C-alpha positions as CSV (number, residue, x, y, z in Angstrom):
1,M,-0.2,0.0,0.1
2,S,1.3,3.6,-0.9
3,L,0.2,6.7,1.2
4,Q,0.3,10.0,-0.8
5,Y,-0.6,13.6,0.2
6,L,-0.9,16.7,-1.8
7,L,-1.9,19.6,-0.1
8,N,-3.7,22.5,-1.9
9,Y,-5.0,25.6,-0.4
10,S,-7.0,28.6,-1.9
11,Q,-7.5,32.3,-0.6
12,Y,-9.2,35.1,-2.4
13,F,-9.6,38.9,-1.6
14,S,-13.0,40.6,-2.0
15,E,-13.4,44.6,-1.8
16,S,-14.6,44.6,1.8
17,G,-11.5,42.7,3.2
18,L,-9.6,39.3,3.1
19,K,-11.4,36.0,2.8
20,V,-10.0,32.8,1.7
21,N,-11.4,29.7,0.3
22,M,-10.0,26.6,1.3
23,A,-10.1,23.1,-0.2
24,F,-8.3,20.2,0.5
25,K,-7.5,16.9,-1.5
26,A,-6.0,13.8,-0.8
27,I,-4.8,10.8,-3.1
28,I,-5.0,7.4,-1.9
29,T,-3.2,4.5,-3.2
30,Y,-5.6,1.5,-4.1
31,G,-6.3,-1.0,-6.7
32,C,-7.5,-1.0,-10.7
33,L,-9.0,2.0,-12.2
34,G,-12.9,1.3,-13.0
35,A,-15.0,3.3,-15.1
36,L,-15.8,6.7,-13.8
37,A,-18.7,6.3,-11.8
38,A,-21.8,8.7,-12.7
39,A,-23.9,7.9,-9.7
40,V,-22.2,9.1,-6.0
41,A,-24.0,6.5,-3.5
42,L,-21.5,7.5,-0.6
43,N,-21.8,10.4,1.6
44,Q,-19.0,12.5,3.1
45,E,-19.4,11.0,6.4
46,Q,-19.2,7.6,5.2
47,T,-16.0,8.2,3.3
48,N,-14.2,10.9,5.4
49,G,-16.1,11.0,8.5
50,L,-16.2,14.5,10.1
51,S,-13.9,16.1,7.7
52,M,-15.3,18.1,4.7
53,L,-11.8,18.3,2.8
54,G,-12.2,17.6,-1.1
55,T,-15.8,19.0,-1.0
56,L,-17.0,22.4,-2.4
57,A,-18.3,23.2,1.2
58,A,-14.9,22.9,2.7
59,P,-14.2,25.6,5.5
60,Q,-12.6,28.8,4.7
61,V,-9.7,30.2,6.6
62,P,-7.7,33.9,6.5
63,Q,-4.4,34.6,4.4
64,F,-2.8,34.9,8.2
65,L,-4.5,34.4,11.3
66,A,-5.7,37.0,13.9
67,G,-4.4,37.7,17.3
68,S,-0.9,38.6,16.6
69,S,0.9,41.2,18.8
70,S,2.2,42.8,15.8
71,A,0.5,46.4,14.7
72,T,1.3,45.8,11.0
73,E,-1.0,44.3,8.5
74,Y,0.8,40.9,8.6
75,P,2.1,39.6,11.7
76,W,5.6,39.2,10.2
77,G,5.8,43.0,9.3
78,K,8.0,44.2,6.7
79,K,9.8,40.9,6.7
80,N,9.6,39.2,3.3
81,A,11.2,35.9,1.5
82,S,14.1,37.8,0.2
83,N,15.1,40.1,3.2
84,A,14.6,37.7,6.7
85,H,16.9,34.8,7.3
86,P,14.1,31.8,7.4
87,Y,15.6,30.1,10.3
88,K,17.1,32.8,12.3
89,E,14.3,35.7,12.1
90,A,11.2,34.5,12.8
91,P,9.0,37.3,14.3
92,I,8.0,37.4,18.0
93,T,4.2,37.3,17.8
94,G,3.5,36.5,21.6
95,V,0.8,34.0,20.2
96,T,-0.1,30.4,20.7
97,R,-2.5,28.4,18.7
98,H,-4.0,25.6,20.8
99,Y,-5.5,22.4,19.4
100,Q,-6.8,19.0,21.0
101,F,-6.4,15.9,19.2
102,V,-7.9,12.5,20.3
103,V,-6.7,9.7,18.2
104,S,-9.1,6.8,17.5
105,R,-10.0,3.8,15.5
106,A,-12.8,4.2,12.9
107,Q,-14.1,2.3,9.6
108,L,-14.5,4.6,6.7
109,A,-14.6,3.9,3.1
110,P,-12.6,7.0,1.4
111,D,-12.6,5.4,-2.0
112,G,-15.8,3.0,-1.8
113,Y,-13.8,0.3,-0.3
114,Q,-14.3,0.0,3.6
115,K,-11.2,0.0,5.5
116,N,-10.1,-0.1,9.2
117,M,-8.4,3.4,9.8
118,M,-7.1,5.6,12.4
119,L,-8.1,9.3,12.5
120,V,-7.6,12.7,14.5
121,N,-10.8,13.8,15.9
122,G,-13.0,11.7,13.5
123,Q,-11.5,13.1,10.5
124,F,-9.8,11.8,7.3
125,P,-7.5,13.6,6.7
126,G,-7.0,14.9,10.2
127,P,-7.6,18.8,11.1
128,L,-5.4,21.4,9.6
129,I,-3.1,23.1,11.9
130,Q,-2.5,26.7,10.9
131,A,-0.3,29.2,12.6
132,N,1.3,32.3,11.8
133,W,5.4,32.3,11.4
134,G,6.9,32.9,14.6
135,D,3.5,31.8,16.5
136,Y,3.9,28.8,19.0
137,I,1.9,25.6,18.2
138,E,0.4,23.5,21.2
139,V,-1.4,20.4,20.5
140,K,-3.0,18.2,23.3
141,V,-2.8,14.4,22.1
142,T,-5.1,12.0,24.0
143,N,-4.4,8.3,22.9
144,N,-7.8,6.7,22.5
145,I,-6.6,3.7,20.4
146,D,-8.2,0.4,21.5
147,G,-9.4,-2.8,19.8
148,P,-6.6,-3.6,19.9
149,E,-4.6,-0.6,22.1
150,E,-1.2,0.8,20.7
151,G,0.9,3.6,21.4
152,T,1.3,6.7,19.3
153,S,3.0,10.1,18.9
154,L,3.1,12.7,16.0
155,H,6.0,14.1,14.3
156,W,5.5,17.7,13.0
157,H,7.2,17.0,9.3
158,G,9.8,19.7,8.5
159,L,9.5,22.2,11.5
160,L,13.1,22.6,12.9
161,Q,12.0,22.1,16.7
162,T,14.9,24.7,17.4
163,A,15.2,24.5,21.2
164,T,12.5,22.1,21.5
165,P,13.9,18.8,20.2
166,W,12.1,16.6,22.8
167,Y,8.8,17.6,20.7
168,D,9.9,16.4,17.5
169,G,7.7,13.3,17.9
170,T,9.8,10.1,16.9
171,P,9.0,7.5,19.5
172,S,12.5,5.8,20.4
173,V,14.4,8.8,19.7
174,Q,12.9,12.0,21.6
175,Q,10.3,10.4,23.5
176,C,8.7,7.1,24.4
177,P,5.4,6.1,22.9
178,I,2.1,7.8,24.5
179,A,0.5,4.9,26.1
180,P,-3.1,3.7,25.8
181,K,-5.3,6.4,27.5
182,A,-2.6,8.6,28.2
183,T,-2.4,12.5,27.0
184,F,0.9,14.5,26.0
185,T,0.9,17.6,25.1
186,Y,3.5,19.2,22.5
187,R,4.3,22.5,22.3
188,F,6.9,24.3,20.0
189,R,7.3,27.2,17.8
190,A,6.5,27.7,13.8
191,D,10.0,28.5,13.1
192,Q,9.4,28.3,9.4
193,Y,6.7,29.1,7.1
194,G,4.8,27.3,4.1
195,T,3.1,24.2,3.6
196,S,3.7,20.6,5.5
197,W,1.9,17.9,7.3
198,Y,2.1,16.0,10.8
199,H,2.1,12.2,10.6
200,S,2.0,9.7,13.1
201,H,5.6,8.3,13.6
202,F,4.6,4.8,15.3
203,S,4.5,1.7,13.1
204,A,1.7,1.1,10.7
205,Q,-0.4,4.5,11.9
206,Y,0.1,7.1,9.2
207,T,-0.5,4.7,6.5
208,D,-3.9,4.1,8.3
209,G,-4.9,7.8,8.1
210,L,-3.0,9.3,10.9
211,F,-2.2,12.3,9.6
212,G,-3.2,15.9,8.6
213,P,-2.3,19.2,6.8
214,M,-0.4,22.0,8.4
215,I,0.2,25.7,7.2
216,I,2.4,28.1,8.5
217,H,1.5,31.6,7.1
218,G,4.3,33.8,6.1
219,P,5.6,35.7,3.3
220,S,5.5,34.6,-0.4
221,S,7.9,34.7,-3.3
222,C,5.2,35.2,-5.7
223,D,1.8,36.9,-5.7
224,Y,-1.4,35.3,-6.2
225,D,-5.5,35.9,-5.6
226,I,-6.8,32.7,-4.4
227,D,-4.9,30.0,-2.0
228,L,-6.6,27.0,-2.6
229,G,-4.8,25.1,0.4
230,P,-3.7,21.6,0.7
231,D,-3.7,18.6,-2.0
232,Y,-2.8,15.2,-0.6
233,F,-2.5,11.5,-1.3
234,E,-3.0,8.5,1.1
235,V,-3.2,4.6,1.7
236,V,-6.7,2.8,2.3
237,K,-6.2,-0.8,1.5
238,E,-4.6,-3.1,4.0
239,K,-1.6,-5.4,3.0
240,G,-0.7,-8.6,4.8
241,A,2.7,-9.7,5.8
242,L,5.3,-10.7,3.1
243,T,5.7,-14.4,2.8
244,L,9.5,-16.3,3.3
245,R,9.5,-16.7,-0.5
246,Q,8.9,-13.3,-1.4
247,V,11.6,-11.8,1.5
248,E,14.3,-14.4,0.0
249,S,13.5,-13.7,-3.7
250,T,16.0,-11.4,-5.8
251,D,12.8,-10.6,-7.8
252,Q,11.9,-7.0,-6.5
253,S,8.4,-7.4,-7.8
254,L,7.9,-10.1,-5.1
255,W,9.1,-8.1,-2.1
256,L,8.3,-4.8,-2.9
257,S,4.7,-3.9,-1.9
258,Y,2.3,-2.7,-4.4
259,S,0.5,0.6,-4.6
260,D,-3.3,0.0,-4.5
261,N,-5.2,3.1,-5.4
262,N,-4.6,6.9,-5.4
263,L,-6.8,9.5,-4.1
264,I,-6.8,13.2,-3.8
265,N,-8.1,14.7,-0.6
266,G,-8.8,11.5,0.5
267,K,-11.4,10.7,-2.4
268,M,-11.2,8.5,-5.5
269,F,-13.2,5.3,-6.6
270,F,-12.2,1.9,-6.6
271,D,-12.9,-1.0,-8.9
272,C,-14.7,-3.2,-6.5
273,S,-14.3,-6.1,-9.0
274,T,-10.8,-6.4,-8.0
275,A,-11.8,-6.3,-4.1
276,N,-10.1,-9.9,-2.9
277,D,-12.2,-10.3,0.4
278,K,-15.9,-9.8,1.3
279,R,-15.5,-6.3,3.1
280,P,-18.6,-3.6,1.6
281,C,-17.4,-2.0,-1.4
282,T,-19.2,0.3,-3.8
283,N,-18.1,1.7,-7.1
284,H,-19.9,5.2,-6.6
285,A,-17.5,6.8,-4.4
286,P,-16.9,10.7,-5.1
287,V,-13.8,12.5,-6.2
288,S,-12.8,15.9,-5.1
289,K,-14.0,19.1,-6.2
290,F,-12.4,22.3,-6.5
291,K,-13.5,26.0,-7.7
292,F,-11.4,28.2,-9.9
293,Q,-12.1,32.0,-10.4
294,K,-11.9,32.8,-13.9
295,G,-8.7,35.4,-14.4
296,K,-7.4,34.9,-10.8
297,S,-4.2,33.1,-9.9
298,H,-4.7,30.3,-7.3
299,R,-1.9,29.1,-4.9
300,L,-1.9,25.3,-4.3
301,R,0.2,23.7,-1.8
302,L,0.9,20.1,-2.7
303,I,2.0,17.4,-0.2
304,N,2.9,13.8,-1.1
305,A,1.8,11.9,2.3
306,G,2.1,8.6,1.0
307,A,3.2,5.5,2.1
308,E,5.6,4.8,-1.2
309,G,4.5,6.3,-4.5
310,Q,6.3,9.3,-6.3
311,Q,3.6,11.5,-7.8
312,F,3.5,13.5,-11.2
313,F,0.9,16.1,-10.4
314,S,-0.8,18.2,-13.3
315,I,-4.3,20.4,-14.1
316,D,-5.4,19.7,-18.0
317,G,-4.7,22.9,-19.8
318,H,-2.8,24.9,-17.1
319,E,0.5,25.7,-16.6
320,L,2.0,25.5,-12.9
321,T,4.6,28.2,-11.5
322,V,6.6,26.6,-8.8
323,I,7.2,29.2,-5.9
324,A,8.1,26.9,-3.1
325,N,9.8,23.2,-2.2
326,D,9.0,22.0,1.3
327,F,9.5,24.8,3.6
328,V,11.8,27.0,1.3
329,S,10.6,29.9,-1.0
330,I,12.5,29.8,-4.2
331,K,12.4,31.8,-7.6
332,P,9.4,31.0,-9.6
333,Y,9.9,28.9,-12.5
334,K,7.1,27.5,-15.0
335,T,6.4,23.6,-15.6
336,K,3.2,21.5,-16.9
337,T,4.0,18.8,-14.5
338,V,5.7,18.8,-10.6
339,F,7.2,15.8,-9.3
340,L,7.0,14.6,-5.5
341,G,8.7,12.0,-3.5
342,V,6.9,10.9,-0.5
343,G,7.2,13.7,2.3
344,Q,8.0,16.3,-0.2
345,R,6.1,19.6,-0.5
346,T,5.7,22.0,-3.6
347,D,3.7,25.0,-3.6
348,V,2.5,26.4,-7.5
349,V,0.5,29.2,-8.5
350,V,-1.8,28.3,-11.1
351,Q,-3.4,31.1,-13.5
352,A,-7.3,30.5,-14.2
353,N,-7.2,31.2,-17.8
354,G,-9.3,28.4,-19.1
355,R,-12.5,28.4,-20.6
356,A,-15.6,30.6,-18.5
357,K,-18.1,27.9,-16.8
358,S,-15.8,25.1,-18.1
359,A,-14.4,22.2,-15.9
360,Y,-10.8,20.2,-15.9
361,W,-9.3,17.2,-14.4
362,M,-6.8,17.4,-12.0
363,R,-4.4,14.5,-11.8
364,S,-2.0,12.8,-10.1
365,N,-0.3,9.8,-11.4
366,I,2.2,7.5,-9.6
367,S,5.4,6.8,-11.4
368,T,5.0,3.4,-12.9
369,L,8.7,3.2,-13.5
370,C,9.7,3.9,-10.1
371,N,7.0,2.2,-8.2
372,L,4.9,-0.8,-8.5
373,P,1.0,1.0,-9.0
374,H,-2.1,-1.2,-9.6
375,Q,-3.8,1.7,-10.3
376,P,-1.6,4.7,-10.7
377,Q,-3.9,7.8,-11.4
378,A,-5.9,9.9,-9.1
379,L,-8.4,12.4,-10.3
380,A,-10.1,15.1,-8.9
381,Q,-12.6,17.9,-10.6
382,V,-12.0,21.6,-11.1
383,Y,-15.0,23.9,-11.9
384,Y,-14.9,27.2,-13.3
385,D,-17.5,29.6,-11.9
386,G,-20.7,29.1,-13.4
387,A,-19.7,25.5,-14.6
388,D,-22.2,22.5,-14.1
389,T,-20.7,20.9,-10.9
390,A,-22.8,17.7,-11.8
391,S,-21.1,17.4,-14.9
392,Q,-17.6,15.4,-15.6
393,P,-14.6,17.4,-17.4
394,S,-13.6,16.3,-20.7
395,S,-10.4,17.4,-20.9
396,Q,-7.1,15.8,-21.8
397,P,-4.0,15.5,-19.8
398,W,-0.6,17.4,-20.6
399,P,1.9,14.7,-22.2
400,Y,4.7,14.0,-20.0
401,T,7.7,11.6,-19.8
402,D,8.2,9.3,-16.9
403,N,11.8,8.5,-17.8
404,G,12.3,6.2,-14.4
405,Q,15.2,8.7,-13.2
406,C,13.0,8.7,-10.0
407,S,14.4,12.3,-9.4
408,N,13.3,15.8,-8.6
409,D,13.5,18.8,-11.0
410,D,17.2,19.4,-11.9
411,L,18.9,21.3,-8.9
412,A,19.8,24.3,-11.6
413,L,16.3,25.1,-11.6
414,T,15.5,25.9,-8.0
415,T,17.3,28.8,-6.7
416,P,16.0,30.0,-3.0
417,T,14.8,33.6,-2.7
418,Y,17.1,34.0,0.4
419,A,20.6,33.3,-0.5
420,I,22.2,30.9,2.0
421,S,26.0,30.0,1.1
422,P,27.1,26.7,2.5
423,D,30.5,26.3,4.2
424,P,32.7,24.9,1.5
425,H,34.8,23.1,4.3
426,P,32.4,21.5,6.5
427,A,33.7,20.3,9.9
428,R,32.5,16.6,9.5
429,T,31.8,14.8,6.3
430,F,29.9,11.1,6.5
431,T,29.7,9.1,3.6
432,I,26.9,6.7,3.6
433,T,26.5,4.0,1.8
434,L,22.7,2.6,1.1
435,D,21.7,-1.0,0.4
436,N,19.6,-3.9,1.2
437,I,20.3,-7.5,1.9
438,V,19.0,-11.0,2.8
439,N,19.9,-11.5,6.2
440,G,21.2,-14.9,8.0
441,T,17.4,-15.7,9.1
442,G,16.2,-15.1,5.5
443,H,14.6,-11.5,6.0
444,R,15.4,-8.5,3.8
445,E,17.1,-5.7,5.6
446,W,17.5,-2.0,4.4
447,R,20.4,-0.3,5.8
448,L,22.4,2.8,5.9
449,N,26.1,2.5,6.8
450,H,25.6,-1.4,6.6
451,Q,23.2,-1.3,9.7
452,R,19.7,-1.7,10.0
453,F,17.8,0.6,12.5
454,Q,15.5,-1.3,15.1
455,G,14.2,1.1,18.0
456,D,13.7,0.5,21.5
457,F,10.3,2.2,22.5
458,N,11.2,2.0,26.1
459,N,14.2,4.3,25.9
460,A,14.4,7.8,24.1
461,L,18.1,8.1,22.8
462,L,17.7,12.1,23.8
463,L,16.9,11.7,27.3
464,Q,19.8,9.0,27.4
465,T,22.1,11.5,25.7
466,H,20.9,14.0,28.0
467,Q,22.3,12.0,30.8
468,R,25.9,11.6,29.2
469,N,25.3,8.2,28.2
470,H,26.8,7.6,25.0
471,T,26.6,4.1,24.9
472,Y,24.4,3.5,21.9
473,L,23.5,-0.2,20.8
474,P,24.4,-0.8,16.8
475,E,20.9,-1.4,16.1
476,W,20.0,2.0,17.0
477,N,22.4,3.1,14.3
478,V,23.9,6.3,15.8
479,V,26.3,8.6,14.4
480,E,28.0,10.8,16.8
481,A,28.8,14.3,15.1
482,G,30.4,15.7,18.3
483,E,30.7,19.6,18.3
484,A,31.1,20.0,14.8
485,K,29.4,23.3,13.3
486,T,28.6,22.2,9.9
487,I,28.0,18.3,8.4
488,R,27.7,17.0,5.3
489,L,26.3,13.8,4.2
490,I,27.4,11.9,1.1
491,V,24.7,9.2,0.5
492,N,25.5,6.4,-2.3
493,N,22.6,4.4,-3.4
494,N,23.7,1.0,-3.8
495,S,20.1,-0.3,-4.6
496,T,17.9,-0.4,-7.7
497,V,14.9,1.8,-6.3
498,A,14.5,5.5,-5.3
499,H,14.5,6.7,-2.0
500,P,13.2,10.2,-0.5
501,M,15.8,10.9,2.1
502,H,14.4,12.8,5.0
503,I,16.1,14.9,7.9
504,H,14.8,16.1,11.3
505,G,15.7,19.3,12.8
506,H,17.2,21.1,9.9
507,Q,17.1,22.2,6.3
508,L,19.6,20.4,3.8
509,S,21.7,22.4,1.2
510,V,21.4,20.1,-1.8
511,L,24.9,20.2,-3.3
512,H,24.9,17.5,-5.8
513,E,22.8,14.6,-7.2
514,G,22.9,12.4,-10.1
515,P,23.7,8.9,-11.3
516,G,26.3,6.5,-9.8
517,F,28.2,7.0,-6.7
518,Y,29.7,10.5,-6.2
519,T,33.0,11.1,-7.4
520,N,33.8,14.6,-6.4
521,Q,31.8,16.4,-9.2
522,P,31.5,20.2,-9.3
523,L,28.8,21.7,-6.9
524,T,25.6,22.8,-8.1
525,N,24.8,26.4,-7.4
526,P,27.1,26.5,-4.4
527,S,26.8,29.7,-3.8
528,N,23.0,29.3,-2.9
529,P,22.0,25.4,-3.6
530,Q,18.4,24.5,-3.3
531,R,17.3,23.5,0.3
532,R,14.8,21.3,1.5
533,D,14.1,18.8,4.2
534,T,13.3,16.0,1.8
535,Q,15.4,14.9,-1.4
536,M,15.2,12.0,-3.8
537,L,18.0,9.6,-3.9
538,R,17.6,8.3,-7.6
539,P,18.2,4.3,-8.1
540,G,21.9,3.6,-8.2
541,G,22.6,7.5,-7.7
542,H,24.0,9.6,-5.3
543,I,23.1,13.0,-3.2
544,V,25.4,15.5,-1.3
545,V,23.8,17.4,1.2
546,Q,25.0,19.7,4.2
547,Y,23.7,21.5,7.1
548,E,24.5,24.0,9.8
549,A,24.7,21.7,13.3
550,D,23.1,24.6,15.0
551,N,20.3,22.9,16.6
552,P,21.6,20.3,19.5
553,G,19.6,17.0,19.5
554,V,19.5,13.3,18.6
555,W,17.9,13.7,14.7
556,P,16.7,11.2,12.3
557,F,17.7,10.8,8.7
558,H,15.8,8.4,7.0
559,C,14.0,7.0,3.7
560,H,10.4,8.1,3.8
561,I,8.9,5.1,2.2
562,A,6.9,3.4,4.7
563,W,8.2,-0.3,4.2
564,H,11.9,0.9,3.6
565,L,11.9,2.4,7.2
566,S,9.8,-0.2,8.0
567,L,12.8,-2.3,7.3
568,G,15.4,-0.5,8.9
569,L,16.4,2.5,6.3
570,Y,17.2,4.7,9.2
571,M,20.0,6.4,11.4
572,N,20.3,8.9,14.1
573,I,22.9,11.8,14.2
574,V,23.6,13.2,17.6
575,E,24.7,17.1,17.2
576,R,26.7,18.6,19.8
577,P,26.2,16.5,22.8
578,D,27.6,18.6,25.1
579,D,24.6,21.1,24.3
580,I,22.2,18.6,24.7
581,A,23.2,17.7,28.5
582,A,22.5,21.3,29.0
583,L,18.9,21.5,27.7
584,Q,16.2,21.9,30.3
585,I,13.7,18.7,29.0
586,P,10.4,19.1,30.5
587,D,9.7,16.0,33.0
588,A,6.4,15.5,30.9
589,V,8.7,13.8,28.1
590,A,10.3,11.5,30.4
591,K,6.9,10.7,31.8
592,T,6.2,9.3,28.4
593,C,8.7,6.3,29.1
594,R,7.5,5.9,32.7
595,D,3.9,5.2,31.4
596,W,5.1,3.1,28.5
597,N,7.3,1.2,30.7
598,E,4.4,0.7,33.3
599,Y,2.3,-0.3,30.3
600,T,4.6,-2.9,28.9
601,A,5.1,-4.1,32.2
602,Q,1.5,-5.7,32.1
603,T,1.0,-6.0,28.2
604,V,3.4,-7.6,25.4
605,V,4.0,-5.2,22.3
606,D,4.2,-6.8,19.1
607,Q,6.8,-4.7,17.6
608,I,7.7,-6.8,14.2
609,D,9.3,-3.9,12.4
610,S,11.7,-1.1,12.9
611,G,9.0,0.7,15.1
612,L,8.7,3.8,13.0
613,A,6.8,2.7,10.0
614,V,4.3,-0.1,8.4
615,K,4.9,-3.4,9.0
616,V,4.9,-5.5,5.9
């Protein structure tokens, strides 16, 4: 199964003041594509619970939130994408945005096929988190998962967690899992601005729907009229465990899992004739719908929240102007198709220059050369004002070439709006080999530095390091960077598949990427390279990334494909341990371990994978 998430978000201005129309779309990966259903038998509550995303009645949000202490129109004052350091000059707003999340199980049918899911506040996808750049975000999470009980934790993807590394949300690293019936409150600063998402970092949970969009309002590198908000993709069909024959085989089509269906904003239809069990299924599930205003420019926030699939996003007949990657504002460039790896976000602006009162297909297709999808395409409907929203579009897709490189746009195309020049002489350089093997027990492993990761839910590495205990077991795959001020990672992919490599606590300057192992090729845009927190590593290729070690903590670096992470494709980087020892970590973080130890003293936890992703 594969979970993708494309966030797409819309704002518009009226003469009387600022108004924002917001609509979300999710793409779920699932089965074979049947004929588009003309009738819709399932209602929104049956497909998406209490969420209204993907409907024309989606809730409205402002361009920025009220309540800032700033006296200017924008809470960030005169700071903009060009003149303010994005990591060191966040405004002081004096505002905290409060959220209460209850995590529980439910049964929904996002694409017509009934599935056991995990939800936040009964919603699929989960509720939108919004804040202004510089605000604090406080989320009280209650674990009501039962039947059976499980632990949980939430990770706030892409946020730096500067000075709050204990709220990053990775169990076995910054905290222990939130025990059943327990509550834990995360409090962290919106230290960057743009588009992102939150998701469970506990075992299989985010592939079962435990994730949602996150928007930090801030400056933009491009003007636009309407912000359509987030678009995303997710997996809804369950997979069984791989057989021993599959994990031992050298035929990757046997041991690499297939994507089943692809949804936009939690919606797409499923061909029930391909269902392999007797759970309820209907071919009449709806797709997501969105509105364009003729002559207006629309901002779409795209998020691939998938478990595995790399996506090509497009809108028939409309060019896309790319303005940001992950949390990084870039100088705009035009394209017809955007490629997103799992965990990546791209913001685009679309000019509504199509025919009046017309309709167009929005598409997001899983790469068939980089992945194994049963049903690679997802559809949503875009309606201009005055169009008949009961009719289906008849538009044709842009031609595009899936060349199988499984990589992001050329680095030369992406120039951050705020220039940062990485140190050409980093204090520490680590060369990392990524590979997979069949181990002595006949099971397949993914490895970084020739080591498979296995987490210990009863021990949080940050808390251990805080006590100056640097005795790490090999399976925790810890790299100690000492007090180095800059760190460069050279990652060589000794495998035949692609990997979206994600780091916590930092933005990566992407200095080079390409085929083959790195052999000291000249760096790309060394004075102002692309920055992002997730970068595609092509099959058999390499990436060279670098970051300032200015954020003491124990930071994960891992592939964001769920079953690669499940099979151990993960490492921890200990950054500035002397400063970690001086941190004032709230006791509530240690209490997660006391609660979890008490729970596991009475209950056997079936941790059959690395602990951080879907079991396969």
